[in-house]
C-alpha positions as CSV (number, residue, x, y, z in Angstrom):
1,M,-316.7,-78.0,-81.1
2,G,-315.0,-80.8,-78.3
3,R,-316.0,-82.2,-75.8
4,K,-316.1,-80.5,-72.5
5,P,-313.9,-82.3,-69.7
6,R,-316.3,-84.4,-67.4
7,K,-316.3,-82.5,-64.1
8,K,-315.3,-84.6,-61.1
9,P,-317.0,-85.7,-58.6
10,S,-316.8,-82.8,-55.4
11,F,-317.9,-81.9,-51.9
12,F,-316.9,-79.9,-48.7
13,K,-316.7,-79.9,-45.2
14,I,-316.0,-77.9,-42.0
15,I,-314.6,-78.5,-39.4
16,I,-317.3,-78.3,-36.8
17,R,-317.6,-81.8,-34.7
18,K,-315.2,-81.8,-31.8
19,D,-314.6,-85.8,-33.2
20,F,-313.1,-84.7,-36.3
21,S,-309.0,-85.7,-35.5
22,R,-310.8,-89.4,-35.6
23,L,-313.1,-89.8,-37.9
24,L,-315.2,-87.6,-40.7
25,R,-318.6,-87.8,-41.5
26,L,-318.8,-87.8,-45.6
27,P,-322.2,-85.7,-46.7
28,P,-325.2,-88.1,-47.6
29,A,-326.3,-86.1,-50.9
30,F,-322.8,-86.8,-52.0
31,M,-323.0,-90.2,-51.3
32,Q,-326.0,-91.0,-52.5
33,K,-324.8,-89.4,-55.7
34,Y,-321.6,-90.9,-55.5
35,G,-320.9,-93.3,-53.3
36,S,-320.9,-96.0,-55.7
37,N,-317.6,-94.3,-57.3
38,L,-315.9,-94.1,-53.7
39,Q,-313.9,-97.5,-53.0
40,K,-313.6,-98.4,-49.2
41,N,-310.0,-97.8,-49.6
42,V,-308.6,-94.7,-51.0
43,K,-306.1,-92.3,-51.1
44,L,-306.0,-89.0,-49.7
45,R,-303.7,-86.4,-51.2
46,I,-303.0,-83.2,-51.0
47,E,-300.7,-80.9,-53.6
48,S,-297.5,-81.0,-52.4
49,G,-297.9,-84.9,-53.3
50,R,-298.3,-86.7,-49.8
51,S,-300.9,-89.3,-49.1
52,W,-302.6,-91.1,-46.6
53,D,-304.6,-94.4,-46.8
54,V,-308.0,-94.0,-45.1
55,K,-310.8,-96.6,-44.7
56,V,-314.3,-95.7,-46.2
57,E,-316.6,-96.8,-43.4
58,S,-321.2,-97.3,-42.7
59,M,-321.5,-95.8,-39.4
60,E,-324.3,-97.0,-37.5
61,D,-326.5,-94.1,-38.3
62,G,-326.4,-95.2,-41.9
63,L,-324.5,-92.4,-42.9
64,F,-320.7,-93.1,-44.2
65,C,-317.1,-91.9,-42.7
66,F,-313.4,-91.6,-43.4
67,S,-312.2,-93.8,-40.1
68,R,-309.5,-95.9,-40.3
69,G,-306.6,-94.0,-41.2
70,W,-308.2,-90.1,-41.1
71,E,-306.6,-89.7,-37.7
72,K,-303.0,-89.4,-39.2
73,F,-304.1,-87.1,-42.0
74,A,-306.1,-84.7,-39.5
75,Q,-302.5,-85.1,-37.3
76,D,-300.4,-84.7,-40.5
77,V,-301.8,-81.5,-41.9
78,G,-302.3,-79.9,-38.8
79,L,-306.4,-80.0,-39.3
80,K,-308.0,-76.9,-36.7
81,M,-311.8,-76.5,-35.8
82,G,-313.5,-74.1,-38.2
83,E,-311.1,-74.9,-41.3
84,F,-312.9,-75.8,-44.8
85,L,-311.6,-78.9,-46.8
86,V,-312.5,-79.5,-50.3
87,F,-312.4,-83.6,-52.0
88,N,-312.3,-84.3,-55.2
89,L,-312.6,-88.0,-56.9
90,N,-309.7,-89.1,-59.0
91,D,-308.4,-92.3,-60.3
92,G,-312.1,-93.8,-60.0
93,G,-312.6,-93.2,-56.8
94,L,-309.4,-94.8,-55.7
95,S,-307.6,-91.4,-54.3
96,V,-309.2,-88.0,-53.2
97,D,-307.3,-84.8,-53.7
98,V,-307.7,-82.6,-50.8
99,C,-307.6,-78.7,-50.4
100,V,-307.5,-77.5,-47.0
101,Y,-308.1,-73.7,-46.3
102,E,-307.5,-72.2,-43.2
103,T,-309.6,-70.5,-40.8
104,S,-308.3,-67.0,-42.7
105,G,-309.5,-68.2,-45.2
106,C,-306.2,-68.9,-47.3
107,K,-305.2,-71.9,-48.5
108,K,-302.5,-74.2,-46.3
109,E,-299.3,-74.6,-47.3
110,F,-297.1,-77.6,-47.2
111,P,-293.9,-78.7,-48.1
112,D,-293.3,-80.2,-51.4
113,A,-293.3,-84.2,-50.9
114,R,-289.6,-84.1,-52.4
115,N,-288.0,-82.4,-49.9
116,I,-289.2,-84.6,-46.9
117,R,-287.1,-86.9,-45.3
118,W,-289.3,-90.4,-44.7
119,K,-288.8,-92.3,-41.8
120,D,-290.5,-95.3,-43.9
121,K,-289.6,-94.3,-47.3
122,S,-292.4,-97.2,-48.5
123,S,-294.8,-94.4,-47.4
124,S,-292.8,-91.7,-49.7
125,P,-295.0,-91.0,-52.4
126,L,-291.2,-90.8,-54.5
127,Y,-291.3,-94.8,-53.7
128,Y,-293.7,-97.7,-54.7
129,E,-292.7,-101.6,-55.4
130,T,-294.2,-103.8,-58.3
131,V,-294.1,-107.0,-59.3
132,L,-292.6,-107.6,-63.3
133,K,-295.0,-109.1,-65.2
134,L,-294.6,-109.9,-69.4
135,H,-296.3,-107.0,-69.8
136,H,-293.5,-104.8,-68.6
137,R,-291.2,-106.1,-71.7
138,T,-291.3,-102.9,-73.7
139,R,-292.8,-100.1,-70.6
140,V,-294.0,-99.7,-67.6
141,T,-296.3,-97.1,-66.1
142,P,-295.5,-95.6,-62.5
143,R,-298.4,-95.4,-60.3
144,R,-300.0,-91.9,-60.8
145,T,-299.3,-90.6,-57.1
146,F,-295.8,-91.5,-57.6
147,A,-295.5,-90.1,-61.3
148,R,-297.4,-87.2,-59.9
149,A,-295.3,-86.6,-56.6
150,A,-292.2,-86.7,-58.9
151,G,-293.2,-84.4,-61.8
152,L,-293.1,-87.2,-64.8
153,M,-296.4,-85.6,-66.0
154,G,-294.4,-82.2,-67.3
155,K,-290.9,-83.8,-68.6
156,E,-290.3,-86.1,-72.0
157,S,-287.4,-88.1,-70.8
158,V,-286.0,-89.3,-67.1
159,E,-282.5,-91.0,-66.3
160,V,-283.4,-94.4,-64.6
161,V,-280.4,-96.4,-62.7
162,G,-280.2,-99.7,-61.9
163,E,-277.2,-101.9,-60.2
164,H,-275.3,-102.3,-64.0
165,H,-276.8,-99.7,-66.2
166,K,-278.3,-96.2,-66.0
167,Q,-281.0,-95.2,-69.2
168,F,-282.2,-91.7,-70.1
169,V,-286.2,-93.4,-71.0
170,T,-288.8,-92.2,-72.7
171,L,-292.0,-90.9,-70.8
172,D,-295.0,-91.6,-73.0
173,H,-297.5,-89.3,-72.3
174,N,-301.0,-91.0,-72.4
175,Q,-303.5,-88.5,-74.6
176,A,-306.7,-90.0,-73.2
177,D,-305.9,-90.5,-69.4
178,A,-303.7,-87.1,-68.4
179,L,-302.8,-88.9,-65.4
180,R,-301.1,-91.9,-67.0
181,V,-297.5,-91.6,-67.9
182,D,-295.7,-94.8,-69.4
183,M,-291.5,-95.2,-69.3
184,A,-291.6,-96.3,-72.8
185,Q,-288.8,-96.0,-75.1
186,G,-285.5,-97.4,-73.3
187,W,-287.1,-99.3,-70.7
188,S,-286.2,-102.1,-72.8
189,E,-282.9,-102.1,-72.9
190,F,-282.6,-100.8,-69.3
191,R,-284.4,-104.3,-68.1
192,S,-282.0,-106.5,-70.2
193,A,-278.8,-104.6,-69.3
194,N,-280.0,-104.5,-65.3
195,G,-281.2,-108.6,-65.8
196,L,-284.4,-107.8,-64.1
197,E,-286.6,-110.9,-64.1
198,Y,-290.1,-111.2,-64.4
199,G,-292.3,-112.6,-61.6
200,K,-289.5,-110.6,-59.4
201,T,-290.4,-107.7,-57.1
202,Y,-288.8,-104.0,-57.4
203,S,-289.1,-100.8,-55.9
204,F,-288.8,-97.7,-58.1
205,E,-287.8,-94.5,-56.5
206,F,-287.2,-90.9,-57.7
207,N,-284.5,-89.3,-56.1
208,P,-285.1,-85.2,-56.3
209,K,-281.7,-84.0,-55.6
210,N,-279.8,-85.6,-59.0
211,N,-283.9,-86.3,-60.7
212,I,-283.1,-89.8,-61.4
213,I,-285.1,-93.2,-60.6
214,K,-283.7,-95.9,-58.6
215,V,-284.9,-99.3,-59.4
216,K,-283.6,-102.4,-56.8
217,E,-284.6,-105.7,-56.8
218,V,-286.5,-106.2,-53.3
219,E,-285.4,-108.7,-51.2
220,N,-288.1,-111.3,-49.3
């Protein structure tokens, strides 16, 4: 018999405190059992792919809470008194998946992140920057939030577009880690044809309309 998949640490919160728009207190029992798995800076992520950077801080009473960044999250998802939230830890405690349920008991629906026009694209899950290193010679691993928002988990290949050359690149899915996907066969040819240099910073941006990933050098 195969092993059962490990359950991810999770907890829920019902919004009943008046200061919910400023911070969210974390359950003491959860923190006592899983607090060591939760990083000081985490990404709260909803099903649409959108994410927010939030800080985990200790309070004067010895409890922990989501603080800096939580106010922005609460505002953007339209959090209201009486709503029910479920939190699941991911990526070794670096990210937390959040489901929001309205007072009616129905899950709150959000627009797909791929259909949102972002004023600051650096905050979009469809964009990230990375420094090209020697181990990126034959393959590169997109950030998990990017891969998930761009729908790479369900694809076998993706077209990557550079300044001089575009190339279909095979996506290599990691069997041991379902959240990891590598741009593999075809990446080396793309890197060489576009003259990508080690040590320089490049942006990766997924265009949902054309279903492509644009790669550009980031000028300092």
